[in-house]
C-alpha positions as CSV (number, residue, x, y, z in Angstrom):
1,X,115.8,114.0,100.4
2,X,118.2,111.6,102.0
3,X,115.5,109.8,104.0
4,X,113.8,109.3,101.0
5,X,116.7,107.2,99.4
6,X,116.9,105.4,102.8
7,X,113.0,104.8,102.6
8,X,113.2,103.8,98.6
9,X,116.2,101.3,99.9
10,X,113.6,99.3,101.9
11,X,111.4,99.0,99.5
12,X,113.6,98.7,96.5
13,X,114.2,95.0,97.2
14,X,110.8,94.2,97.0
15,X,110.3,95.5,93.8
16,X,112.5,92.9,92.0
17,X,110.0,90.5,92.2
18,X,108.0,90.4,88.8
19,X,104.9,90.3,89.9
20,X,104.9,93.2,92.1
21,X,106.4,94.9,88.9
22,X,103.3,93.7,86.8
23,X,100.8,95.1,89.4
24,X,102.9,98.2,89.9
25,X,102.5,98.6,85.8
26,X,98.9,98.0,85.9
27,X,98.5,100.6,88.7
28,X,99.9,103.2,86.7
29,X,98.8,102.5,83.8
30,X,95.0,102.0,85.0
31,X,94.9,104.6,87.6
32,X,97.1,107.9,86.2
33,X,94.5,109.4,83.8
34,X,93.0,111.4,86.7
35,X,95.3,112.6,87.2
36,X,96.2,113.5,83.9
37,X,92.6,115.0,83.5
38,X,92.7,117.1,86.8
39,X,95.6,118.7,85.8
40,X,95.0,120.0,82.3
41,X,97.7,117.6,80.6
42,X,94.3,115.7,79.0
43,X,91.8,118.1,78.0
44,X,88.3,117.6,78.5
45,X,86.7,115.9,75.4
46,X,82.9,116.3,73.4
47,X,81.1,113.1,74.5
48,X,81.7,111.7,71.1
49,X,85.2,112.0,71.3
50,X,85.8,110.6,74.5
51,X,83.5,107.8,73.8
52,X,86.0,106.9,70.9
53,X,89.1,107.3,73.7
54,X,87.8,105.1,76.5
55,X,86.9,102.5,73.6
56,X,90.9,102.8,72.4
57,X,91.8,103.2,75.7
58,X,89.7,99.8,76.9
59,X,90.9,97.9,73.4
60,X,94.6,98.1,74.1
61,X,94.6,99.4,77.4
62,X,93.4,95.3,78.0
63,X,96.2,93.7,75.0
64,X,98.8,95.5,76.8
65,X,97.9,94.9,80.4
66,X,97.5,91.1,79.4
67,X,100.8,91.1,78.2
68,X,102.3,92.5,80.9
69,X,101.2,89.9,82.8
70,X,101.7,87.2,80.5
71,X,105.2,88.3,80.4
72,X,106.1,88.8,84.5
73,X,104.8,85.2,85.4
74,X,106.7,83.7,82.2
75,X,109.9,85.5,84.0
76,X,108.9,84.8,87.6
77,X,108.2,80.9,86.0
78,X,112.0,81.3,84.4
79,X,113.3,82.3,87.6
80,X,111.7,79.6,89.2
81,X,113.2,76.8,87.4
82,X,116.3,78.5,87.4
83,X,117.3,77.9,91.4
């Protein structure tokens, strides 16, 4: 357990950069769905219901991802102005 914390302490300074956090959020947002389906948290859907879910995820996911990207770039810009 201690070795895991030591590894995280080496990586933690890199996670402070807003654009790295944006990438991490996008990775989680777009990459976690397969694990949710494999583990059974999201049950298999009919073709009709599946297409509606995919359309909703794409619509909302696009706006969420766009907002996270804009906020991350804005935060980086504000930080660069303060230096």
